[in-house]
OpenMM code with the backbone's topology and positions (N, CA, C; nanometers):
from openmm import Vec3, app, unit

residues = "MET LYS ILE ILE ALA THR ILE LEU PHE SER VAL PHE LEU ILE SER CYS GLN ASN SER ASP SER SER LYS THR ASN LYS PHE VAL PRO GLU MET TYR GLU VAL SER GLU MET THR ASN LEU MET ARG SER ILE TYR LYS GLU ASN GLU VAL ILE LYS LYS GLU ILE ILE SER GLY GLU ALA PRO LYS HIS PHE PRO THR TYR PHE LEU ASN ILE PHE LYS SER LYS LEU THR ASP ASN LYS PRO TYR THR GLU ASN PHE VAL ALA TYR SER LYS VAL TYR ILE ASP HIS VAL ARG SER ILE TYR ASP SER VAL SER THR ILE SER LEU LYS THR ARG TYR ASN ASN SER ILE ASN SER CYS ILE SER CYS HIS THR THR GLU CYS THR GLY PRO ILE PRO ARG ILE LYS LYS LEU LEU ILE GLU".split()
positions = [
    Vec3(9.7878, 2.8626, 19.1838),
    Vec3(9.7952, 2.9936, 19.1289),
    Vec3(9.8361, 2.9909, 18.9824),
    Vec3(9.9308, 2.8979, 18.9514),
    Vec3(9.9757, 2.8853, 18.8145),
    Vec3(9.8612, 2.8400, 18.7242),
    Vec3(9.7740, 2.7562, 18.7765),
    Vec3(9.6605, 2.7057, 18.6975),
    Vec3(9.5655, 2.8202, 18.6646),
    Vec3(9.5372, 2.9050, 18.7606),
    Vec3(9.4465, 3.0188, 18.7385),
    Vec3(9.5076, 3.1149, 18.6372),
    Vec3(9.6382, 3.1414, 18.6496),
    Vec3(9.7061, 3.2307, 18.5559),
    Vec3(9.7036, 3.1716, 18.4154),
    Vec3(9.7218, 3.0422, 18.4020),
    Vec3(9.7202, 2.9748, 18.2721),
    Vec3(9.5803, 2.9815, 18.2111),
    Vec3(9.4789, 2.9594, 18.2917),
    Vec3(9.3410, 2.9655, 18.2425),
    Vec3(9.3073, 3.1067, 18.1966),
    Vec3(9.3416, 3.2084, 18.2773),
    Vec3(9.3147, 3.3476, 18.2391),
    Vec3(9.3881, 3.3850, 18.1105),
    Vec3(9.5125, 3.3416, 18.0989),
    Vec3(9.5899, 3.3705, 17.9793),
    Vec3(9.5269, 3.3033, 17.8573),
    Vec3(9.4801, 3.1789, 17.8747),
    Vec3(9.4157, 3.1051, 17.7654),
    Vec3(9.2863, 3.1754, 17.7223),
    Vec3(9.2074, 3.2208, 17.8185),
    Vec3(9.0835, 3.2927, 17.7886),
    Vec3(9.1152, 3.4217, 17.7135),
    Vec3(9.2191, 3.4902, 17.7555),
    Vec3(9.2602, 3.6141, 17.6894),
    Vec3(9.2971, 3.5873, 17.5433),
    Vec3(9.3733, 3.4832, 17.5183),
    Vec3(9.4130, 3.4499, 17.3814),
    Vec3(9.2915, 3.4146, 17.2949),
    Vec3(9.2022, 3.3374, 17.3510),
    Vec3(9.0822, 3.2971, 17.2776),
    Vec3(8.9959, 3.4191, 17.2458),
    Vec3(8.9809, 3.5087, 17.3410),
    Vec3(8.8989, 3.6279, 17.3172),
    Vec3(8.9624, 3.7178, 17.2109),
    Vec3(9.0943, 3.7246, 17.2060),
    Vec3(9.1611, 3.8034, 17.1021),
    Vec3(9.1382, 3.7415, 16.9650),
    Vec3(9.1419, 3.6106, 16.9574),
    Vec3(9.1201, 3.5432, 16.8305),
    Vec3(8.9763, 3.5647, 16.7832),
    Vec3(8.8794, 3.5620, 16.8707),
    Vec3(8.7409, 3.5834, 16.8334),
    Vec3(8.7188, 3.7249, 16.7788),
    Vec3(8.7833, 3.8244, 16.8415),
    Vec3(8.7641, 3.9614, 16.7949),
    Vec3(8.8250, 3.9791, 16.6568),
    Vec3(8.9343, 3.9107, 16.6271),
    Vec3(8.9939, 3.9202, 16.4944),
    Vec3(8.9037, 3.8565, 16.3893),
    Vec3(8.8443, 3.7437, 16.4214),
    Vec3(8.7580, 3.6773, 16.3234),
    Vec3(8.6296, 3.7566, 16.2997),
    Vec3(8.5848, 3.8330, 16.3996),
    Vec3(8.4642, 3.9124, 16.3800),
    Vec3(8.4897, 4.0251, 16.2804),
    Vec3(8.6148, 4.0708, 16.2704),
    Vec3(8.6472, 4.1755, 16.1733),
    Vec3(8.6344, 4.1238, 16.0309),
    Vec3(8.6651, 3.9980, 16.0086),
    Vec3(8.6585, 3.9431, 15.8731),
    Vec3(8.5161, 3.9107, 15.8317),
    Vec3(8.4247, 3.9027, 15.9257),
    Vec3(8.2861, 3.8701, 15.8940),
    Vec3(8.1961, 3.9937, 15.8853),
    Vec3(8.2546, 4.1121, 15.8814),
    Vec3(8.1745, 4.2338, 15.8752),
    Vec3(8.1023, 4.2421, 15.7420),
    Vec3(7.9856, 4.3027, 15.7465),
    Vec3(7.9050, 4.3228, 15.6262),
    Vec3(7.9714, 4.4272, 15.5365),
    Vec3(7.9913, 4.3915, 15.4119),
    Vec3(8.0457, 4.4854, 15.3132),
    Vec3(7.9397, 4.5004, 15.2044),
    Vec3(7.8786, 4.6196, 15.1950),
    Vec3(7.7713, 4.6366, 15.0959),
    Vec3(7.8261, 4.6363, 14.9540),
    Vec3(7.7406, 4.5932, 14.8605),
    Vec3(7.7785, 4.5987, 14.7201),
    Vec3(7.7785, 4.7438, 14.6767),
    Vec3(7.8788, 4.7828, 14.6045),
    Vec3(7.8876, 4.9203, 14.5586),
    Vec3(7.8086, 4.9343, 14.4283),
    Vec3(7.7294, 5.0404, 14.4214),
    Vec3(7.6507, 5.0705, 14.3030),
    Vec3(7.7445, 5.1182, 14.1933),
    Vec3(7.7335, 5.0565, 14.0779),
    Vec3(7.8157, 5.0970, 13.9655),
    Vec3(7.7318, 5.1844, 13.8731),
    Vec3(7.7772, 5.3054, 13.8502),
    Vec3(7.7035, 5.4020, 13.7696),
    Vec3(7.7146, 5.3624, 13.6234),
    Vec3(7.6007, 5.3652, 13.5531),
    Vec3(7.6005, 5.3284, 13.4115),
    Vec3(7.6527, 5.4430, 13.3256),
    Vec3(7.6861, 5.4109, 13.2016),
    Vec3(7.7287, 5.5133, 13.1061),
    Vec3(7.6188, 5.6176, 13.0881),
    Vec3(7.4944, 5.5716, 13.0827),
    Vec3(7.3829, 5.6636, 13.0621),
    Vec3(7.3679, 5.7580, 13.1811),
    Vec3(7.3853, 5.7064, 13.3005),
    Vec3(7.3764, 5.7915, 13.4188),
    Vec3(7.4839, 5.9000, 13.4143),
    Vec3(7.6046, 5.8607, 13.3805),
    Vec3(7.7125, 5.9596, 13.3687),
    Vec3(7.6819, 6.0617, 13.2598),
    Vec3(7.6297, 6.0154, 13.1482),
    Vec3(7.5942, 6.1071, 13.0394),
    Vec3(7.4852, 6.2028, 13.0849),
    Vec3(7.3814, 6.1519, 13.1489),
    Vec3(7.2714, 6.2374, 13.1947),
    Vec3(7.3216, 6.3429, 13.2943),
    Vec3(7.4138, 6.3056, 13.3787),
    Vec3(7.4707, 6.4019, 13.4732),
    Vec3(7.5486, 6.5112, 13.3997),
    Vec3(7.6221, 6.4712, 13.2964),
    Vec3(7.6962, 6.5694, 13.2161),
    Vec3(7.6007, 6.6604, 13.1394),
    Vec3(7.4952, 6.6029, 13.0845),
    Vec3(7.3950, 6.6821, 13.0125),
    Vec3(7.3302, 6.7817, 13.1086),
    Vec3(7.3005, 6.7369, 13.2285),
    Vec3(7.2406, 6.8264, 13.3285),
    Vec3(7.3326, 6.9456, 13.3551),
    Vec3(7.4606, 6.9174, 13.3785),
    Vec3(7.5568, 7.0248, 13.4068),
    Vec3(7.5679, 7.1206, 13.2881),
    Vec3(7.5689, 7.0667, 13.1677),
    Vec3(7.5762, 7.1516, 13.0481),
    Vec3(7.4514, 7.2386, 13.0368),
    Vec3(7.3364, 7.1812, 13.0688),
    Vec3(7.2127, 7.2595, 13.0638),
    Vec3(7.2117, 7.3707, 13.1686),
    Vec3(7.2759, 7.3495, 13.2812),
    Vec3(7.2896, 7.4578, 13.3797),
    Vec3(7.3684, 7.5747, 13.3195),
    Vec3(7.4735, 7.5418, 13.2458),
    Vec3(7.5552, 7.6450, 13.1801),
    Vec3(7.4739, 7.7163, 13.0725),
    Vec3(7.4030, 7.6392, 12.9911),
    Vec3(7.3204, 7.6976, 12.8837),
    Vec3(7.2149, 7.7903, 12.9436),
    Vec3(7.1516, 7.7470, 13.0514),
    Vec3(7.0501, 7.8289, 13.1176),
    Vec3(7.1083, 7.9624, 13.1620),
    Vec3(7.2250, 7.9577, 13.2254),
    Vec3(7.2894, 8.0811, 13.2718),
    Vec3(7.3221, 8.1729, 13.1548),
    Vec3(7.3693, 8.1157, 13.0449),
    Vec3(7.4011, 8.1968, 12.9266),
    Vec3(7.2756, 8.2666, 12.8738),
    Vec3(7.1680, 8.1911, 12.8620),
    Vec3(7.0431, 8.2475, 12.8093),
    Vec3(6.9909, 8.3566, 12.9024),
    Vec3(6.9924, 8.3316, 13.0321),
    Vec3(6.9443, 8.4313, 13.1293),
    Vec3(7.0276, 8.5596, 13.1214),
    Vec3(7.1570, 8.5445, 13.0970),
    Vec3(7.2437, 8.6633, 13.0891),
    Vec3(7.2402, 8.7291, 12.9511),
    Vec3(7.1559, 8.6760, 12.8613),
    Vec3(7.1403, 8.7382, 12.7302),
    Vec3(7.2349, 8.6866, 12.6229),
    Vec3(7.3105, 8.5842, 12.6545),
    Vec3(7.4036, 8.5268, 12.5571),
    Vec3(7.3374, 8.4093, 12.4859),
    Vec3(7.3730, 8.3928, 12.3593),
    Vec3(7.3278, 8.2756, 12.2843),
    Vec3(7.4371, 8.1688, 12.2943),
    Vec3(7.4026, 8.0474, 12.3325),
    Vec3(7.5025, 7.9406, 12.3369),
    Vec3(7.5682, 7.9238, 12.1994),
    Vec3(7.6958, 7.8960, 12.1974),
    Vec3(7.7733, 7.8960, 12.0721),
    Vec3(7.7742, 7.7636, 11.9971),
    Vec3(7.8072, 7.6555, 12.0666),
    Vec3(7.8310, 7.5285, 11.9978),
    Vec3(7.7466, 7.4161, 12.0554),
    Vec3(7.6830, 7.3417, 11.9668),
    Vec3(7.6065, 7.2237, 12.0073),
    Vec3(7.7026, 7.1232, 12.0713),
    Vec3(7.6711, 7.0773, 12.1925),
    Vec3(7.7578, 6.9792, 12.2599),
    Vec3(7.7394, 6.8401, 12.1978),
    Vec3(7.8286, 6.8040, 12.1089),
    Vec3(7.8123, 6.6796, 12.0318),
    Vec3(7.8090, 6.5547, 12.1190),
    Vec3(7.8658, 6.5618, 12.2382),
    Vec3(7.8618, 6.4429, 12.3237),
    Vec3(7.7180, 6.4083, 12.3644),
    Vec3(7.6248, 6.5024, 12.3491),
    Vec3(7.4833, 6.4722, 12.3759),
    Vec3(7.4353, 6.3572, 12.2876),
    Vec3(7.4959, 6.3409, 12.1712),
    Vec3(7.4557, 6.2343, 12.0789),
    Vec3(7.4865, 6.0955, 12.1344),
    Vec3(7.5664, 6.0880, 12.2386),
    Vec3(7.5933, 5.9588, 12.3033),
    Vec3(7.4682, 5.9015, 12.3687),
    Vec3(7.3626, 5.9799, 12.3718),
    Vec3(7.2362, 5.9325, 12.4283),
    Vec3(7.1848, 5.8103, 12.3516),
    Vec3(7.2296, 5.7972, 12.2260),
    Vec3(7.1846, 5.6859, 12.1422),
    Vec3(7.2717, 5.5616, 12.1544),
    Vec3(7.3814, 5.5708, 12.2297),
    Vec3(7.4689, 5.4536, 12.2373),
    Vec3(7.5224, 5.4215, 12.3767),
    Vec3(7.4960, 5.5055, 12.4744),
    Vec3(7.5446, 5.4785, 12.6102),
    Vec3(7.4673, 5.3624, 12.6714),
    Vec3(7.5380, 5.2817, 12.7467),
    Vec3(7.4749, 5.1660, 12.8111),
    Vec3(7.3851, 5.2127, 12.9242),
    Vec3(7.2665, 5.1550, 12.9306),
    Vec3(7.1714, 5.1856, 13.0366),
    Vec3(7.2060, 5.1063, 13.1623),
    Vec3(7.1476, 5.1439, 13.2730),
    Vec3(7.1663, 5.0729, 13.3982),
    Vec3(7.1279, 4.9265, 13.3810),
    Vec3(7.2087, 4.8392, 13.4347),
    Vec3(7.1882, 4.6939, 13.4261),
    Vec3(7.1815, 4.6444, 13.2813),
    Vec3(7.2420, 4.7189, 13.1897),
    Vec3(7.2443, 4.6839, 13.0472),
    Vec3(7.1051, 4.6602, 12.9889),
    Vec3(7.0074, 4.7345, 13.0398),
    Vec3(6.8718, 4.7243, 12.9860),
    Vec3(6.8728, 4.7662, 12.8400),
    Vec3(6.7853, 4.7078, 12.7611),
    Vec3(6.7766, 4.7519, 12.6212),
    Vec3(6.7011, 4.8845, 12.6118),
    Vec3(6.7277, 4.9599, 12.5074),
    Vec3(6.6551, 5.0838, 12.4838),
    Vec3(6.5112, 5.0495, 12.4458),
    Vec3(6.4177, 5.1257, 12.4987),
    Vec3(6.2781, 5.1070, 12.4591),
    Vec3(6.2482, 5.1981, 12.3401),
    Vec3(6.1406, 5.1694, 12.2716),
    Vec3(6.0999, 5.2555, 12.1597),
    Vec3(6.0711, 5.3966, 12.2095),
    Vec3(6.0076, 5.4070, 12.3251),
    Vec3(5.9799, 5.5386, 12.3839),
    Vec3(6.1086, 5.6166, 12.4080),
    Vec3(6.2072, 5.5510, 12.4648),
    Vec3(6.3330, 5.6178, 12.4945),
    Vec3(6.3976, 5.6711, 12.3672),
    Vec3(6.4011, 5.5898, 12.2646),
    Vec3(6.4623, 5.6314, 12.1380),
    Vec3(6.3856, 5.7485, 12.0783),
    Vec3(6.2533, 5.7404, 12.0790),
    Vec3(6.1716, 5.8489, 12.0226),
    Vec3(6.1912, 5.9786, 12.1008),
    Vec3(6.1857, 5.9703, 12.2323),
    Vec3(6.2058, 6.0900, 12.3150),
    Vec3(6.3471, 6.1463, 12.2977),
    Vec3(6.4439, 6.0599, 12.2845),
    Vec3(6.5817, 6.1052, 12.2663),
    Vec3(6.5973, 6.1832, 12.1366),
    Vec3(6.5334, 6.1352, 12.0312),
    Vec3(6.5386, 6.2061, 11.9027),
    Vec3(6.4741, 6.3439, 11.9155),
    Vec3(6.3603, 6.3509, 11.9825),
    Vec3(6.2925, 6.4791, 12.0030),
    Vec3(6.3814, 6.5710, 12.0851),
    Vec3(6.4417, 6.5180, 12.1885),
    Vec3(6.5292, 6.5989, 12.2735),
    Vec3(6.6444, 6.6575, 12.1917),
    Vec3(6.7116, 6.5741, 12.1153),
    Vec3(6.8258, 6.6215, 12.0358),
    Vec3(6.7804, 6.7273, 11.9354),
    Vec3(6.6639, 6.7085, 11.8745),
    Vec3(6.6105, 6.8105, 11.7831),
    Vec3(6.5884, 6.9428, 11.8561),
    Vec3(6.5332, 6.9363, 11.9763),
    Vec3(6.5105, 7.0579, 12.0554),
    Vec3(6.6427, 7.1249, 12.0945),
    Vec3(6.7413, 7.0447, 12.1312),
    Vec3(6.8711, 7.1020, 12.1681),
    Vec3(6.9347, 7.1679, 12.0451),
    Vec3(6.9265, 7.1018, 11.9316),
    Vec3(6.9824, 7.1605, 11.8086),
    Vec3(6.9149, 7.2947, 11.7782),
    Vec3(6.7862, 7.3049, 11.8078),
    Vec3(6.7143, 7.4296, 11.7786),
    Vec3(6.7668, 7.5460, 11.8615),
    Vec3(6.8249, 7.5182, 11.9775),
    Vec3(6.8834, 7.6227, 12.0615),
    Vec3(6.9961, 7.6933, 11.9861),
    Vec3(7.0652, 7.6205, 11.9025),
    Vec3(7.1811, 7.6733, 11.8307),
    Vec3(7.1453, 7.7244, 11.6903),
    Vec3(7.0170, 7.7282, 11.6591),
    Vec3(6.9690, 7.7786, 11.5300),
    Vec3(6.9602, 7.9311, 11.5367),
    Vec3(7.0547, 7.9964, 11.4753),
    Vec3(7.0633, 8.1424, 11.4858),
    Vec3(6.9579, 8.2164, 11.4032),
    Vec3(6.8863, 8.1469, 11.3153),
    Vec3(6.7850, 8.2145, 11.2331),
    Vec3(6.6419, 8.1815, 11.2777),
    Vec3(6.6284, 8.1090, 11.3858),
    Vec3(6.4960, 8.0724, 11.4347),
    Vec3(6.4187, 8.1958, 11.4801),
    Vec3(6.2882, 8.1931, 11.4543),
    Vec3(6.2015, 8.3030, 11.4979),
    Vec3(6.1417, 8.2769, 11.6369),
    Vec3(6.1664, 8.1579, 11.6890),
    Vec3(6.1179, 8.1216, 11.8225),
    Vec3(6.2197, 8.1713, 11.9245),
    Vec3(6.1724, 8.2274, 12.0352),
    Vec3(6.2640, 8.2824, 12.1350),
    Vec3(6.3577, 8.1740, 12.1889),
    Vec3(6.4778, 8.2159, 12.2228),
    Vec3(6.5786, 8.1248, 12.2755),
    Vec3(6.5300, 8.0583, 12.4038),
    Vec3(6.4646, 8.1354, 12.4881),
    Vec3(6.4101, 8.0814, 12.6128),
    Vec3(6.3111, 7.9698, 12.5832),
    Vec3(6.2217, 7.9894, 12.4874),
    Vec3(6.1224, 7.8878, 12.4514),
    Vec3(6.1896, 7.7632, 12.3959),
    Vec3(6.2882, 7.7814, 12.3096),
    Vec3(6.3584, 7.6655, 12.2519),
    Vec3(6.4306, 7.5873, 12.3609),
    Vec3(6.4930, 7.6576, 12.4528),
    Vec3(6.5619, 7.5915, 12.5638),
    Vec3(6.4611, 7.5166, 12.6514),
    Vec3(6.3536, 7.5840, 12.6904),
    Vec3(6.2516, 7.5190, 12.7740),
    Vec3(6.1893, 7.3991, 12.7031),
    Vec3(6.1750, 7.4065, 12.5710),
    Vec3(6.1243, 7.2905, 12.4960),
    Vec3(6.2173, 7.1707, 12.5132),
    Vec3(6.3485, 7.1968, 12.5112),
    Vec3(6.4424, 7.0854, 12.5282),
    Vec3(6.4301, 7.0255, 12.6686),
    Vec3(6.4177, 7.1105, 12.7687),
    Vec3(6.4059, 7.0613, 12.9067),
    Vec3(6.2724, 6.9881, 12.9256),
    Vec3(6.1657, 7.0425, 12.8675),
    Vec3(6.0358, 6.9747, 12.8776),
    Vec3(6.0380, 6.8384, 12.8091),
    Vec3(6.1174, 6.8232, 12.7039),
    Vec3(6.1268, 6.6911, 12.6410),
    Vec3(6.2000, 6.5933, 12.7335),
    Vec3(6.2942, 6.6433, 12.8127),
    Vec3(6.3588, 6.5581, 12.9155),
    Vec3(6.2539, 6.5102, 13.0153),
    Vec3(6.1746, 6.6044, 13.0618),
    Vec3(6.0717, 6.5722, 13.1617),
    Vec3(5.9728, 6.4712, 13.1048),
    Vec3(5.9316, 6.4900, 12.9804),
    Vec3(5.8368, 6.3973, 12.9169),
    Vec3(5.8929, 6.2567, 12.9114),
    Vec3(6.0182, 6.2449, 12.8725),
    Vec3(6.0799, 6.1119, 12.8660),
    Vec3(6.0882, 6.0504, 13.0043),
    Vec3(6.1288, 6.1296, 13.1006),
    Vec3(6.1457, 6.0765, 13.2357),
    Vec3(6.0130, 6.0381, 13.3009),
    Vec3(5.9020, 6.0856, 13.2508),
    Vec3(5.7730, 6.0405, 13.3058),
    Vec3(5.7452, 5.8964, 13.2660),
    Vec3(5.8105, 5.8483, 13.1598),
    Vec3(5.7869, 5.7110, 13.1160),
    Vec3(5.9036, 5.6169, 13.1458),
    Vec3(6.0231, 5.6693, 13.1572),
    Vec3(6.1408, 5.5823, 13.1670),
    Vec3(6.2041, 5.5774, 13.3051),
    Vec3(6.2232, 5.6906, 13.3695),
    Vec3(6.2968, 5.6964, 13.4966),
    Vec3(6.2519, 5.8234, 13.5673),
    Vec3(6.1572, 5.8120, 13.6574),
    Vec3(6.0901, 5.9294, 13.7137),
    Vec3(6.1703, 6.0023, 13.8212),
    Vec3(6.2684, 5.9398, 13.8787),
    Vec3(6.3412, 5.9971, 13.9909),
    Vec3(6.3946, 6.1380, 13.9725),
    Vec3(6.4597, 6.1676, 13.8598),
    Vec3(6.5219, 6.3005, 13.8481),
    Vec3(6.4289, 6.4135, 13.8047),
    Vec3(6.3012, 6.3901, 13.7884),
    Vec3(6.2109, 6.4940, 13.7377),
    Vec3(6.2150, 6.6224, 13.8210),
    Vec3(6.2071, 6.6184, 13.9539),
    Vec3(6.2126, 6.7444, 14.0303),
    Vec3(6.3414, 6.8234, 14.0036),
    Vec3(6.4499, 6.7538, 13.9893),
    Vec3(6.5774, 6.8203, 13.9623),
    Vec3(6.5774, 6.8800, 13.8215),
    Vec3(6.5259, 6.8066, 13.7247),
    Vec3(6.5219, 6.8550, 13.5862),
    Vec3(6.4354, 6.9805, 13.5764),
    Vec3(6.3254, 6.9838, 13.6495),
    Vec3(6.2366, 7.0987, 13.6456),
    Vec3(6.3076, 7.2282, 13.6881),
    Vec3(6.4114, 7.2147, 13.7702),
    Vec3(6.4884, 7.3319, 13.8139),
    Vec3(6.5660, 7.3952, 13.6988),
    Vec3(6.5833, 7.3213, 13.5889),
    Vec3(6.6538, 7.3747, 13.4729),
    Vec3(6.5679, 7.4688, 13.3900),
    Vec3(6.4365, 7.4619, 13.4064),
    Vec3(6.3473, 7.5467, 13.3270),
    Vec3(6.3722, 7.6948, 13.3580),
    Vec3(6.3594, 7.7771, 13.2560),
    Vec3(6.3696, 7.9215, 13.2738),
    Vec3(6.2284, 7.9748, 13.2868),
    Vec3(6.2029, 8.0467, 13.3959),
    Vec3(6.0684, 8.0997, 13.4198),
    Vec3(6.0491, 8.2341, 13.3539),
] * unit.nanometer
topology = app.Topology()
chain = topology.addChain("A")
for resn in residues:
    res = topology.addResidue(resn, chain)
    for name in ("N", "CA", "C"):
        topology.addAtom(name, app.Element.getBySymbol(name[0]), res)
């Protein structure tokens, strides 16, 4: 009887040790690290939501968000280099955004705003297509 009890106890100890080692071998996925550019684009998106609401309510946006200029220096995903297309589109985008704050422009505020959003869409057709459906929601109809 003592032999059977010893064997059962030994099996119990071994099974407990195996379950502990299985916990250390669990799959741990690599966490995606968001790039500076991704964070900037998310901030720009949120700011454009605010600008859109202001324009729809009849208000003219007051101050150009200078942090938008970080588009020229934020690190891209995987530290990719900037392409010529990206730089060119970024310059056009910033020009369009600046035009939103031009109080003497003869072009409607809605058109100037939509021009800035359309320049986002144009760039994203060549550089990173994923967010295009979301960006299109920023347009004022």
